[in-house]
C-alpha positions in Angstrom: 0.1 17.5 -31.6 2.7 19.1 -29.4 3.0 17.6 -25.9 1.2 19.7 -23.3 2.1 19.7 -19.6 -1.0 19.4 -17.5 -2.0 19.0 -13.8 -3.3 15.5 -13.2 -5.8 15.1 -10.4 -6.8 11.6 -9.2 -10.1 10.3 -7.9 -9.8 7.2 -5.7 -12.6 5.7 -3.6 -14.7 8.7 -4.6 -12.2 11.3 -3.2 -9.7 13.7 -4.6 -6.9 15.2 -2.6 -4.8 18.1 -3.9 -1.6 16.8 -2.3 -1.9 13.8 -4.7 -1.9 16.0 -7.8 1.0 15.7 -10.2 2.3 17.1 -13.4 1.8 15.0 -16.5 2.0 15.1 -20.2 -1.2 15.1 -22.2 -1.0 12.4 -24.9 -3.4 11.7 -27.8 -6.7 10.0 -27.1 -7.1 11.8 -23.7 -4.4 9.9 -21.9 -1.7 11.3 -19.6 1.9 10.2 -18.9 2.8 10.5 -15.3 6.1 9.8 -13.4 5.6 10.6 -9.7 5.7 7.0 -8.3 6.5 5.2 -11.5 5.9 5.7 -15.2 2.3 5.3 -16.1 -0.2 6.2 -18.8 -3.9 6.6 -17.8 -7.2 7.6 -19.3 -7.9 11.2 -18.5 -11.0 13.3 -18.3 -10.8 16.9 -19.5 -12.1 19.6 -17.2 -13.3 23.2 -18.0 -9.7 24.2 -17.4 -7.5 23.0 -20.3 -4.5 22.6 -18.0 -6.2 20.2 -15.6 -7.2 16.5 -16.3 -8.8 14.0 -14.0 -7.8 10.3 -13.7 -10.7 8.5 -12.2 -9.1 5.4 -10.7 -12.5 4.2 -9.5 -13.8 3.7 -13.0 -10.5 2.9 -14.9 -7.2 2.1 -13.2 -5.7 0.5 -16.3 -2.0 1.6 -16.8 -1.4 1.7 -20.5 2.4 2.2 -20.2 4.0 -0.4 -22.5 6.3 -2.3 -20.2 7.8 -4.4 -23.0 8.7 -1.5 -25.4 12.1 -0.4 -24.5 12.0 2.5 -27.1 8.6 3.8 -26.1 9.9 6.9 -24.2 12.5 7.7 -26.8 9.8 7.6 -29.6 7.4 9.6 -27.5 10.0 12.4 -26.9 11.2 12.3 -30.5 7.6 12.8 -31.8 
């Protein structure tokens, strides 16, 4: 799968604000890599627009970015 740039929209406390949207990279298993405030990987929900994904922080705020894998980003870019 080629990495795809998508717009990531966040839901927090039941609300979504466009000014909080950011660009992210769609990863396998419907996860997105984001870098606005810090590196993070979150579960994402597809929308009817294939370029927009929702991160619902109310239902799952787990950050899957592997903090202890110093080669993670290199491997991600290389693949």
